[in-house]
C-alpha positions in Angstrom: -14.3 10.4 7.2 -11.9 7.2 6.5 -10.0 7.0 3.5 -8.1 3.7 2.5 -5.7 4.2 -0.1 -4.5 0.9 -2.1 -2.3 0.4 -5.0 0.7 -1.6 -6.2 4.1 -1.1 -4.9 5.8 1.9 -6.2 2.4 3.7 -7.0 2.8 6.4 -4.0 0.4 5.1 -1.5 2.3 6.0 1.3 3.4 9.3 0.0 0.1 10.4 -1.2 -1.7 9.4 2.0 0.4 11.3 4.2 0.1 14.3 2.0 -3.7 13.7 1.8 -3.9 13.2 5.3 -2.1 16.4 5.9 -4.3 18.6 3.7 -7.3 17.1 5.2 -6.1 17.6 8.8 -6.8 13.8 9.2 -4.4 11.2 11.2 -2.3 8.9 9.0 -1.7 5.1 9.3 0.3 2.4 7.2 0.4 -1.2 7.2 3.5 -0.8 4.8 5.2 0.7 7.8 4.0 -1.8 10.3 5.1 -4.6 7.9 8.4 -3.1 7.4 8.7 -3.0 11.3 7.8 -6.6 11.7 10.5 -7.3 9.2 13.2 -5.4 10.9 12.3 -6.8 14.3 12.9 -10.2 12.7 16.1 -8.9 11.0 15.0 -9.8 7.4 14.1 -7.9 4.3 10.5 -7.3 3.3 10.7 -9.5 0.7 11.7 -12.2 2.8 8.8 -11.5 5.2 6.6 -11.8 2.0 8.0 -15.1 1.2 7.5 -16.4 4.9 3.9 -15.0 4.8 3.2 -17.4 1.8 3.3 -20.3 4.4 2.6 -18.7 7.8 -0.6 -17.0 7.7 0.1 -15.4 11.1 2.1 -12.6 9.3 -1.2 -11.5 7.3 -3.4 -12.2 10.4 -1.3 -9.7 12.3 -1.5 -7.1 9.4 -5.3 -7.5 9.2 -6.0 -7.1 13.1 -3.9 -4.0 13.0 -6.1 -2.5 9.8 -9.1 -3.9 11.4 -8.4 -2.2 14.8 -8.2 1.4 13.1 -11.5 1.0 11.1 -13.5 -0.2 14.5 -11.9 2.2 17.0 -11.2 5.3 15.1 -12.6 7.9 12.6 -11.0 10.2 10.7 -8.0 8.9 9.2 -6.3 7.9 5.9 -4.8 4.5 5.8 -2.6 3.2 3.2 -2.8 -0.5 3.3 -3.2 -2.9 0.2 -6.3 -4.6 1.8 -7.6 -1.4 3.6 -10.7 -1.3 1.4 -11.4 -4.9 2.4 -10.8 -4.7 6.3 -12.7 -1.3 6.4 -15.5 -1.6 3.9 -17.3 1.6 5.1 -14.4 3.7 4.0 -13.9 6.0 0.8 -11.6 3.5 -1.2 -8.9 4.7 -3.6 -6.6 3.0 -5.8 -3.3 4.0 -7.2 -2.0 2.5 -10.3 1.3 2.9 -12.1 3.5 0.9 -14.6 5.5 -1.9 -13.2 8.6 0.2 -14.8 7.7 3.5 -13.2 7.3 1.7 -9.9 10.5 -0.2 -9.8 12.1 3.0 -10.8 10.5 5.0 -7.8 11.3 2.1 -5.3 15.1 1.9 -6.6 15.4 5.6 -6.2 13.6 6.1 -2.8 16.2 6.8 0.0 13.9 4.8 2.3 13.7 1.8 0.1 17.5 1.8 -0.3 17.9 1.7 3.5 15.1 -1.0 4.2 15.2 -3.1 1.0 19.0 -4.0 0.7 18.2 -6.5 -2.0 17.3 -3.9 -4.5 20.9 -3.4 -5.7 19.8 -2.0 -9.2 17.0 -1.2 -11.4 16.5 -4.7 -12.8 16.7 -6.5 -9.5 14.2 -3.9 -8.1 11.8 -4.7 -10.9 12.2 -8.5 -10.8 11.9 -8.3 -6.7 8.8 -6.0 -7.1 7.2 -8.5 -9.4 8.0 -11.3 -7.1 6.5 -9.5 -4.3 3.4 -8.7 -6.1 2.9 -12.1 -7.3 3.3 -13.5 -3.7 0.7 -10.9 -2.4 -1.6 -11.9 -5.2 -1.4 -15.6 -4.2 -1.8 -15.0 -0.6 -4.6 -12.6 -0.7 -6.6 -14.9 -3.2 -6.0 -17.9 -0.9 -6.8 -16.3 2.4 -9.7 -14.0 1.1 -10.6 -15.1 -2.6 -9.7 -11.3 -3.2 -7.9 -9.7 -5.8 -6.8 -6.3 -4.6 -6.0 -4.8 -8.1 -9.6 -5.4 -9.4 -10.7 -1.8 -9.9 -14.2 -2.7 -9.3 -13.4 -2.8 -5.5 -12.7 0.9 -5.2 -14.6 4.2 -5.4 -11.7 6.2 -7.3 -8.9 5.0 -9.5 -5.9 7.4 -10.2 -3.3 6.8 -12.6 0.2 8.3 -10.8 2.5 7.9 -13.6 4.1 11.3 -14.4 2.2 13.0 -11.7 3.6 14.8 -8.4 2.1 13.8 -5.1 0.7 17.1 -5.0 -1.3 16.5 -8.1 -2.6 13.3 -7.4 -3.6 14.4 -4.1 -5.5 17.2 -6.1 -7.6 14.8 -8.0 -8.5 12.8 -5.0 -9.7 16.2 -3.2 -11.6 16.8 -6.4 -13.2 13.5 -6.4 -14.0 13.9 -2.5 -15.8 17.3 -3.0 -17.8 15.9 -5.7 -18.9 13.2 -3.4 
């Protein structure tokens, strides 16, 4: 079983994917972690890498190859990746939604993001940066693939994570999987 988890920044993709993989006894992979590693290796922020990716499609091509590789070479894993559903079409496709305000609050308060996304110095800046990043990704994905990753019709199951714990979201997903 391959499960791809997509969603907007701050919706809980990574946290939910990690716990879901653990509960199901599957491996976990993350293109977000890979993109953060790419940014770190270049000595820039994630937002800066997203801006570079708008003009240099090699960034997305490298991420796409990373995602496609797992779909072709492995089975039994959970992947959190904005476009995982697209590059691994046979996967069970989950989409997580949350309001931009809640997402920015989660990102700003996350120790991981405070360490890696230094430009997010306060809540308002985080909210604005997140919106810019989403717009950047929206444009890139449409330009490269004629794809709107937020279109709920691309997914088998959609979960609103607002006000829910990671555990509650995983329970909803597992319940869906059990009915499938």
